[in-house]
C-alpha positions in Angstrom: 50.4 167.1 14.3 49.9 170.7 15.5 46.6 172.6 15.0 47.4 175.0 12.1 45.3 177.9 11.0 46.3 178.9 7.5 44.9 182.2 6.2 42.9 181.0 3.1 41.9 183.1 0.2 38.7 185.0 1.0 39.3 184.9 4.7 40.0 188.3 6.4 43.7 189.1 6.6 45.2 189.0 10.1 47.9 191.2 11.5 50.1 191.4 14.5 51.1 195.0 14.6 52.4 195.8 11.1 53.1 192.2 10.2 50.7 190.2 8.1 50.1 186.7 9.5 50.6 183.8 7.1 50.0 180.8 9.4 49.4 180.2 13.1 49.8 176.9 14.8 49.5 175.7 18.4 52.8 174.3 19.6 52.8 170.6 20.5 56.0 170.9 22.5 55.7 174.2 24.3 53.5 175.6 27.0 53.7 178.8 29.1 54.9 178.5 32.7 51.2 178.5 33.6 50.5 175.5 31.4 48.7 177.5 28.7 49.1 177.0 24.9 51.9 178.6 22.9 51.4 179.5 19.2 53.9 179.7 16.5 53.2 182.5 14.0 54.7 182.7 10.5 54.5 186.1 8.9 54.5 187.0 5.3 58.1 187.5 4.4 59.4 184.6 6.5 59.7 185.9 10.0 58.6 183.5 12.7 57.5 184.3 16.3 56.2 182.4 19.3 53.9 183.8 22.0 51.2 182.6 24.3 47.9 181.9 22.5 46.2 184.2 25.0 48.4 187.1 23.9 47.9 186.3 20.3 44.1 186.4 20.7 44.4 189.8 22.4 46.7 191.4 19.8 45.7 189.9 16.5 43.7 192.2 14.3 42.2 192.4 10.8 44.0 195.7 10.3 47.7 196.5 10.7 48.9 198.9 13.4 52.2 200.4 14.4 54.5 199.0 17.0 53.4 201.6 19.7 49.8 200.6 19.3 50.8 196.9 19.4 52.7 197.4 22.6 49.7 199.1 24.2 47.3 196.3 23.1 49.7 193.8 24.6 50.5 195.6 27.9 47.1 197.1 28.9 45.7 193.7 29.9 48.9 192.8 31.7 48.7 195.9 33.8 45.2 195.1 34.8 46.2 191.6 35.8 49.2 192.9 37.8 46.9 195.3 39.6 44.7 192.4 40.6 47.8 190.4 41.9 49.1 193.4 43.8 45.7 193.9 45.5 45.4 190.2 46.3 48.8 190.2 47.9 48.3 193.2 50.2 51.1 195.2 48.7 51.5 198.5 50.6 52.6 201.8 49.1 55.9 201.5 50.9 56.5 198.1 49.0 56.0 199.5 45.5 59.7 200.4 44.8 60.9 197.0 46.2 58.4 195.1 44.2 59.3 197.1 41.0 63.1 196.6 41.5 62.8 192.9 42.3 60.4 192.3 39.4 62.6 194.1 36.9 65.6 192.1 38.2 63.8 188.8 37.7 62.8 189.8 34.1 66.4 190.8 33.2 67.8 187.6 34.8 65.5 185.6 32.6 66.8 187.2 29.5 70.4 187.1 30.8 70.1 183.4 31.7 68.8 182.6 28.2 71.5 184.7 26.5 74.2 183.1 28.8 73.0 179.7 27.7 73.0 180.6 24.0 76.6 181.9 24.4 78.0 179.1 26.6 75.6 176.1 26.4 76.3 175.8 30.1 73.4 176.8 32.4 75.2 175.8 35.5 77.7 178.7 35.2 75.0 181.4 35.1 75.3 184.0 37.8 72.1 186.2 38.4 72.7 189.9 38.2 75.3 190.0 35.5 74.6 191.4 32.0 75.8 188.5 29.8 76.1 190.6 26.6 78.1 193.4 28.3 80.7 190.8 29.3 81.3 189.7 25.7 83.6 191.2 23.2 82.8 192.2 19.6 85.3 189.4 18.6 83.2 186.8 20.3 80.1 188.2 18.6 81.8 188.1 15.2 82.9 184.5 15.8 79.4 183.4 16.7 78.0 185.1 13.6 80.7 183.6 11.3 80.0 180.1 12.7 76.3 180.3 12.3 74.7 177.8 9.9 74.7 179.1 6.3 71.0 178.8 5.9 70.4 181.7 8.4 68.9 184.9 6.9 71.3 187.7 6.6 70.0 191.0 8.0 70.5 193.7 5.4 70.1 197.5 5.9 66.9 198.7 4.2 67.5 199.1 0.5 71.1 198.1 0.7 73.6 195.3 0.6 74.7 193.3 3.6 77.9 194.7 5.1 80.8 192.3 5.8 80.0 192.3 9.5 76.4 191.2 8.7 77.3 188.4 6.3 77.7 184.7 7.3 81.4 184.0 6.9 82.9 180.6 7.2 
C-alpha cells in the first residue's frame, strides 16, 4: 500500500499554486529517471496530478498562489541546478546556443513521443523532430474524444454547458 498523507481536520491546508490539496501519496509503481519518489496528488474538486516528491516539497504551501508564482517556485531551483551542471561540464559561452537548442529539442521530443504513443499505441514508429499533434486532423481528435470512456470528466466552459465538441459521444 502506498504511503498516503490525507489532510485531516485541524491540520493546516496545503496548496499547490491555486489548487487545494486533498491527498498526497507516494507512488508504489513510479520513480523519476533518477530513481527518486513520485507523488500522486489529489486536489479538491477531483483533479489528479503526479510529480516528483522533491518538486512537491518545494512548491507545496499553506497558502494559495497564482500560476506565475507557482512557476517561479518550481523553476528557480531547477535553474540553480542547471547552472551547477553547466559549470561542472565546462560549457563555454560559444556552446550556450547549441546546448539550449539541443536541450529544447530533447524536451519537445519527450512530449512528442508520449503524444505519439497515446495516438498510435506504437512506440516503434516514433520519429524524433516531428510535432505529432500538428500531423493530426481535427477529425482524428474528435474520433479520439468520441471513443473515450464514458466516465471521463467533460471539460465545460466556465459557467456554461459543454459544447457538442466537448461532450463524450458514442
